[in-house]
C-alpha positions in Angstrom: -0.1 0.0 -0.1 1.2 4.0 -0.8 -0.1 6.8 -0.1 -1.5 7.1 -3.7 -3.8 4.0 -2.6 -5.2 6.2 0.8 -7.1 8.6 -1.3 -4.3 10.6 -2.9 -2.8 11.6 -0.1 0.7 12.4 -1.3 1.8 14.9 2.1 1.7 14.1 5.5 -1.0 14.5 7.7 -0.5 16.6 11.0 -1.3 14.8 13.4 -3.1 16.8 16.1 -6.6 18.2 16.7 -6.7 19.9 13.8 -5.7 17.4 11.4 -7.9 14.6 12.6 -10.7 15.4 10.0 -8.8 14.7 7.2 -6.7 11.5 9.0 -10.9 10.5 9.8 -10.7 9.4 5.8 -8.1 7.2 6.3 -7.8 5.1 9.4 -10.3 5.4 12.7 -9.2 8.8 15.2 -11.0 9.6 17.8 -14.9 10.7 17.7 -15.7 12.1 20.8 -14.8 15.3 22.1 -11.6 15.9 23.6 -12.1 19.5 24.9 -14.9 18.1 26.7 -12.8 15.5 28.9 -11.8 16.3 32.6 -8.2 15.2 33.4 -9.5 12.9 36.4 -7.0 10.3 35.8 -3.0 11.1 36.0 -0.4 8.4 34.7 2.5 8.2 36.3 4.9 6.9 33.8 3.8 7.0 30.4 5.9 5.1 27.9 4.9 2.6 25.3 3.0 0.0 27.4 0.4 2.4 29.0 0.0 4.1 25.6 -0.8 0.7 23.9 -2.7 -0.8 27.1 -4.6 1.4 29.5 -5.2 4.4 27.0 -6.3 2.1 24.5 -8.9 0.4 26.9 -10.0 4.0 27.7 -10.4 5.2 24.0 -12.8 2.3 23.3 -14.7 3.4 26.2 -15.1 6.8 25.4 -15.7 6.0 21.8 -19.1 4.0 22.4 -20.1 6.5 24.9 -21.9 9.5 24.8 -20.3 10.8 27.9 -17.4 12.7 28.1 -16.4 11.1 31.8 -12.8 9.7 32.1 -9.1 11.2 30.5 -5.9 10.8 31.3 -3.0 13.2 32.3 0.2 11.7 31.6 3.1 12.6 34.0 7.1 11.6 33.4 9.2 11.6 36.2 12.5 10.3 34.5 15.0 12.4 32.5 13.9 10.3 29.5 10.2 11.5 29.7 11.6 14.9 28.4 11.2 13.3 25.2 7.8 12.0 25.5 6.6 15.5 26.3 8.3 17.1 23.6 6.9 14.4 21.1 3.2 14.7 22.8 2.5 17.9 23.3 2.7 19.4 19.6 0.1 16.7 18.7 -2.2 17.4 21.4 -1.2 14.3 23.2 -2.5 12.3 20.1 -0.4 9.6 18.8 -1.1 6.2 16.7 -1.1 2.8 17.4 -0.2 0.3 14.9 -1.8 -3.3 15.8 0.3 -6.0 13.5 0.2 -10.3 13.3 1.4 -11.8 10.6 -1.7 -12.2 9.2 -3.6 -8.5 9.6 -2.7 -4.7 10.3 -4.4 -2.2 11.8 -3.9 1.7 12.6 -5.7 4.1 15.1 -5.3 7.2 16.6 -5.5 7.9 19.9 -6.9 10.3 21.9 -7.8 9.5 25.7 -4.6 11.5 26.6 -5.2 15.2 27.0 -2.6 16.8 28.8 1.2 16.0 29.8 3.7 17.2 32.5 7.0 16.7 33.2 7.6 16.5 36.8 11.4 17.7 37.4 10.3 21.0 35.2 6.7 21.8 36.8 6.4 19.9 40.5 4.2 22.3 41.3 1.8 21.5 38.4 1.9 18.3 38.8 1.4 18.3 42.9 -1.9 20.5 42.2 -3.0 18.2 39.5 -2.9 15.1 42.0 -4.4 17.0 44.6 -7.2 18.3 42.5 -10.8 17.3 43.7 -11.3 16.0 40.4 -8.5 13.7 40.1 -10.2 10.4 41.2 -7.6 7.5 40.0 -3.9 7.6 39.8 -2.2 4.7 37.9 1.5 3.8 37.5 3.8 2.1 34.9 6.9 2.9 36.7 8.7 -0.6 36.7 9.3 -3.1 39.9 12.5 -0.7 40.6 9.8 2.2 41.2 8.4 0.7 44.2 11.6 0.7 46.3 10.3 -2.6 47.7 13.5 -5.2 48.2 12.8 -8.2 46.0 14.3 -10.5 48.4 12.8 -9.4 51.9 9.9 -7.4 50.5 10.8 -4.7 53.2 10.5 -0.9 52.2 14.0 0.9 51.0 14.1 3.9 53.2 18.0 4.5 52.7 17.2 4.8 49.1 18.3 8.8 47.8 15.0 9.1 46.4 13.1 8.3 49.7 15.6 10.3 51.7 15.3 13.4 49.5 11.6 13.1 49.2 11.5 12.9 53.2 13.6 15.9 53.6 12.3 17.9 51.3 8.2 16.6 50.8 6.7 19.4 48.9 9.5 19.0 46.2 9.4 15.1 45.7 11.6 13.5 43.0 9.9 10.0 43.2 6.4 8.9 42.5 5.6 8.1 45.9 6.7 11.3 46.9 4.1 13.0 44.7 1.4 10.5 45.9 2.0 11.1 49.4 2.7 14.9 49.2 -0.6 15.3 47.2 -2.4 12.9 49.6 -1.5 15.0 52.4 -2.6 18.0 50.8 -6.5 16.3 49.8 -6.2 15.3 53.5 -5.8 19.1 55.2 -8.3 20.6 52.4 -10.8 17.3 53.0 -10.7 16.1 50.2 -11.0 12.2 49.7 -7.9 10.2 48.5 -8.1 9.0 45.0 -7.7 5.3 44.2 -3.8 4.1 43.7 -4.1 1.6 40.9 -0.4 0.1 39.6 -0.2 -1.6 36.2 3.3 -2.9 36.1 4.2 -6.5 35.8 4.0 -7.1 39.1 2.3 -9.7 41.4 0.0 -7.9 43.7 1.2 -4.7 42.1 -1.8 -2.8 44.1 -0.4 -4.0 47.3 3.0 -3.3 46.4 1.9 0.3 45.8 0.2 0.1 48.9 3.3 -0.7 50.6 5.2 1.7 49.0 2.8 4.5 49.6 2.1 3.5 53.4 5.7 3.0 54.2 6.6 6.9 53.2 3.6 8.0 54.9 4.1 6.2 57.9 8.2 7.5 58.0 6.5 11.2 57.3 3.4 11.3 59.6 1.7 8.4 61.4 -1.5 10.3 61.6 -1.5 10.6 57.5 -0.5 7.1 57.2 -3.6 6.1 58.9 -5.9 8.2 56.9 -4.7 6.8 53.7 -4.8 3.7 55.3 -8.7 4.0 56.1 -9.9 5.5 53.2 -7.6 5.0 49.7 -8.1 2.2 47.5 -5.1 0.3 46.0 -6.7 -2.0 43.9 -4.6 -5.2 42.1 -4.2 -5.8 38.5 -3.2 -8.1 35.7 -2.1 -6.4 32.8 -1.3 -8.0 29.3 0.2 -6.8 25.8 3.4 -7.2 24.0 4.8 -3.6 23.0 8.4 -3.0 21.7 10.0 -0.1 21.9 9.2 2.1 19.2 11.9 1.9 16.2 12.4 4.6 13.3 10.7 2.0 11.0 7.4 2.2 12.8 7.4 6.2 12.1 8.9 5.7 8.5 5.7 2.5 8.2 2.8 5.0 9.3 4.4 7.9 7.3 4.5 5.8 4.1 1.4 3.6 4.2 -1.1 6.3 6.4 0.6 9.7 5.1 0.8 10.4 9.1 4.0 11.6 10.6 4.1 10.8 14.0 6.6 12.0 16.7 6.2 8.7 18.9 4.0 6.0 17.8 3.8 2.7 19.2 3.2 -0.8 17.5 2.3 -3.6 19.2 0.3 -7.1 18.8 -3.6 -7.4 18.7 -3.9 -9.4 21.8 -4.8 -7.6 25.0 -5.8 -8.4 28.4 -6.4 -6.8 31.6 -7.7 -8.1 34.8 -8.7 -5.8 37.4 -9.7 -6.3 41.1 -13.0 -4.2 41.9 -12.0 -2.2 44.7 -12.1 1.8 44.0 -12.2 4.5 46.3 -13.5 7.1 44.0 -15.2 5.6 41.3 -14.0 4.3 37.9 -14.7 3.8 34.2 -16.8 0.8 33.0 -13.5 -0.7 31.6 -15.8 -4.2 31.4 -17.6 -2.7 28.7 -14.7 -2.9 26.5 -12.9 -6.2 27.3 -11.5 -5.8 30.9 -12.7 -8.4 33.3 -13.4 -7.3 36.8 -13.3 -9.7 39.3 -13.0 -10.0 43.1 -9.4 -11.8 43.4 -6.7 -11.2 40.6 -4.4 -13.6 42.0 -4.9 -16.7 39.6 -4.5 -14.8 36.8 -1.3 -13.0 38.0 -0.1 -16.0 38.6 -1.1 -17.6 35.1 0.4 -15.0 33.5 3.8 -14.6 35.6 4.2 -18.6 35.3 3.7 -18.9 31.4 3.9 -15.9 29.9 6.9 -14.3 31.7 8.4 -17.6 32.4 8.6 -18.7 28.8 10.0 -15.5 27.8 13.1 -16.0 30.0 13.2 -19.6 29.0 13.4 -18.5 25.4 15.5 -15.3 25.8 18.9 -16.6 27.2 19.4 -20.0 25.3 17.9 -17.6 21.9 20.6 -14.8 23.0 23.1 -18.4 23.3 22.6 -19.3 19.9 23.1 -15.7 18.1 19.4 -14.8 17.5 18.5 -10.9 18.2 14.6 -11.1 18.3 11.7 -12.9 19.8 10.4 -14.5 16.6 13.6 -15.3 15.1 14.1 -17.8 18.2 10.6 -19.1 18.5 11.3 -19.9 14.5 14.1 -22.5 16.2 11.9 -25.6 16.3 14.3 -26.9 19.8 13.0 -23.5 21.2 9.8 -23.5 20.1 10.3 -27.2 21.7 11.7 -26.0 25.1 9.3 -23.3 25.5 6.3 -25.9 24.9 7.6 -28.2 26.8 8.1 -26.1 29.9 4.4 -24.5 29.9 3.0 -27.8 29.5 5.0 -30.4 31.6 6.2 -28.1 34.1 4.4 -25.3 34.6 0.8 -25.5 33.6 0.4 -28.5 36.1 1.1 -26.4 39.2 -1.9 -24.0 38.0 -5.5 -23.9 38.1 -7.4 -22.4 35.3 -9.0 -18.9 36.4 -12.5 -18.5 36.0 -13.3 -18.0 32.2 -9.6 -19.3 30.9 -9.0 -22.7 29.1 -5.1 -23.3 30.2 -4.4 -25.3 26.9 -5.7 -22.3 24.9 -3.9 -20.1 27.0 -0.4 -21.9 26.1 -1.4 -22.1 22.4 -2.0 -17.8 22.1 1.5 -17.6 23.7 3.0 -19.8 21.3 1.3 -18.1 18.5 2.2 -14.1 19.8 5.8 -15.1 20.6 5.9 -16.2 17.1 4.3 -13.1 15.7 7.0 -11.5 13.4 5.6 -8.2 13.1 6.3 -7.3 16.3 10.2 -7.5 16.4 10.6 -7.9 20.1 14.2 -8.0 21.3 15.5 -10.5 23.2 17.4 -8.1 25.2 14.5 -6.4 26.2 13.0 -9.4 28.0 16.3 -10.5 29.2 17.1 -6.7 31.1 16.9 -7.1 34.8 17.0 -11.2 35.2 18.0 -11.0 38.9 14.3 -9.6 39.7 12.5 -11.6 36.9 13.8 -15.1 37.6 13.0 -15.0 41.4 9.2 -13.7 39.9 8.9 -15.7 36.9 10.5 -19.0 37.2 11.9 -19.8 40.8 8.2 -20.4 42.2 7.7 -22.8 39.8 11.0 -24.9 40.6 10.1 -24.5 44.1 6.7 -26.1 43.9 8.1 -28.6 41.7 10.9 -29.8 43.9 8.3 -30.0 46.8 6.1 -32.2 44.5 9.0 -34.2 43.2 8.1 -33.0 39.6 10.1 -32.1 36.8 12.3 -29.1 36.7 14.3 -29.8 33.7 13.1 -26.6 31.4 13.2 -24.3 34.5 16.5 -25.3 35.6 18.1 -25.5 32.0 16.4 -21.7 32.1 18.3 -20.6 35.0 21.8 -22.1 34.0 21.4 -20.0 30.3 21.3 -17.0 32.3 23.7 -17.7 34.5 25.6 -18.8 31.6 25.4 -15.8 29.7 25.6 -13.6 32.7 29.5 -15.0 32.8 30.4 -14.9 29.4 31.6 -11.3 27.8 29.1 -10.0 25.7 31.0 -10.8 22.5 31.2 -14.2 23.5 27.4 -14.1 23.9 26.9 -12.5 20.6 25.1 -10.0 22.1 25.1 -6.4 23.8 25.5 -6.7 27.3 22.6 -7.6 29.6 21.2 -4.8 32.0 21.1 -5.7 35.7 21.5 -3.8 38.9 23.3 -7.1 40.3 25.2 -7.4 36.9 28.8 -6.9 38.5 27.9 -9.1 41.8 26.3 -12.0 39.2 29.1 -12.0 36.8 31.7 -12.4 39.8 29.7 -15.4 40.9 28.8 -16.8 37.8 32.8 -16.9 36.4 33.7 -18.0 40.3 31.9 -21.0 40.1 32.1 -22.1 36.4 30.1 -25.3 36.1 29.6 -25.1 40.2 26.1 -22.9 40.4 26.6 -22.7 44.2 28.3 -19.2 44.2 25.3 -17.9 42.3 22.9 -20.1 44.4 24.5 -18.3 47.8 22.9 -15.2 45.8 20.2 -14.4 48.8 19.0 -11.3 46.9 17.7 -13.9 44.3 17.7 -17.4 45.8 16.2 -18.0 49.3 18.3 -20.4 51.1 15.8 -23.5 51.3 15.8 -23.4 47.5 19.4 -22.4 47.1 20.5 -25.9 49.3 18.3 -27.8 47.2 20.9 -30.9 46.0 18.6 -31.8 43.1 18.5 -28.3 41.8 22.2 -27.7 42.3 22.7 -31.1 40.5 20.4 -30.2 37.5 21.9 -26.3 36.9 25.4 -28.0 37.1 24.9 -30.4 34.8 23.5 -28.1 32.4 26.3 -25.3 33.1 28.7 -28.0 32.3 27.1 -28.4 29.2 27.2 -25.3 28.1 31.0 -24.8 29.1 32.0 -28.0 27.7 30.4 -29.0 24.7 28.2 -25.1 23.8 24.4 -24.1 23.9 23.5 -26.0 20.9 24.5 -29.3 22.6 22.9 -28.6 26.1 19.6 -27.8 24.4 19.8 -30.8 22.2 20.1 -32.7 25.6 17.4 -31.3 27.4 15.2 -32.0 24.3 16.2 -35.7 24.1 17.4 -36.7 27.3 17.2 -34.3 29.9 13.6 -35.8 31.3 14.9 -39.4 31.4 18.2 -38.3 33.3 15.2 -36.6 35.7 13.5 -39.7 35.9 16.6 -41.7 36.4 17.3 -39.1 39.8 14.2 -39.6 41.1 
């Protein structure tokens, strides 16, 4: 398709409020009056995922309703968010979502974000927006590290420089927690009910984590504030799912050539999306259930399913994919051996540990995941899903290992995943054939992995990752050691062959 096939468009159409009429002939655009929308939801962390997920759900809802009841004001806090402000504001916060699979493609303009503030440059405007009576929900996609909760102990990191600063200068906060607590304090003093704090990060019990962070900071600031928040604010848990790789110039060029749109920061994503929301709000909420979200009383079984199957499988294909020279997820999944690894891990080692949540067919869900991973149009990077393995392996892989050890079940694919991660960490980037993995514990991990060689015990001794009982498992030590030795002595291809051909037999002979 070229521009002449789209009604003779020969010059780019500006992506802004005034250009929507012209764009409507080419692709779906907001049909609602954006100027009438209240900024009653603030979202902190407006990256690709929020714009391809929560903002799309709300755009769907606004498009089917004649009432303009909800809209987002986006807030950025990190240095990189300055570029997002520069991209969105000239476009009146409009942007394009490109949904692609191997068979289909569609594009649409999203309008549910109507304002964007960059907190480091305008902290008082952000605080005023959060403290305003009309603000009813504050949602978050700030990544795991943005909550200042230690992975191992689950305790609040009150020694972090951001937290120390926000306690010393509460009216000039640096981090999301500081902004939330200061805004809630202003609301309390003004007699305004608290907003709902809604985490949309890929964390188990993300609402509980957001609550722990907020209350911990409030407690250190003023116990009275802590008690008021604890008694009146809501922190719903949610499970979110959509694969959203980083935007590249090729996405911008594709939108320009195919649709005649010059978009500073579009989002490319897959057709699949899922949102499970605990119905726990202190000041009302949009009717997300009308546009495909599931409103439930307990998110836990959906979280467990997604983290163990989707996120665990991502870890499984990522590190062996890197070792075999692949860069992208779909490239790795085109390797029948990696496809078999992922399929076997899900079907034999993870799914038997799960109870199907209401409305979910576990077999169909696994099939959907295999198709999603193989989607060639997404071009999701293995390095992206291999980032912060020291945080992801304990959440997505080790719990399944722990449960299988307790029931004397199979752990070969799961242990192979951990061994591949350790081996990648131990290699120099040029040996692994990739750029270095990003990890907050990278230096200590490398020291332990290189010191241990085929012996996993130095890495298992890292209490930030492995709890003592799991690390002491002789069966886990032996299984990891076997695969680490194969990686070192015969290479990743032979290690994978050993797993697929003989791994189960080896395991069964040891039981």
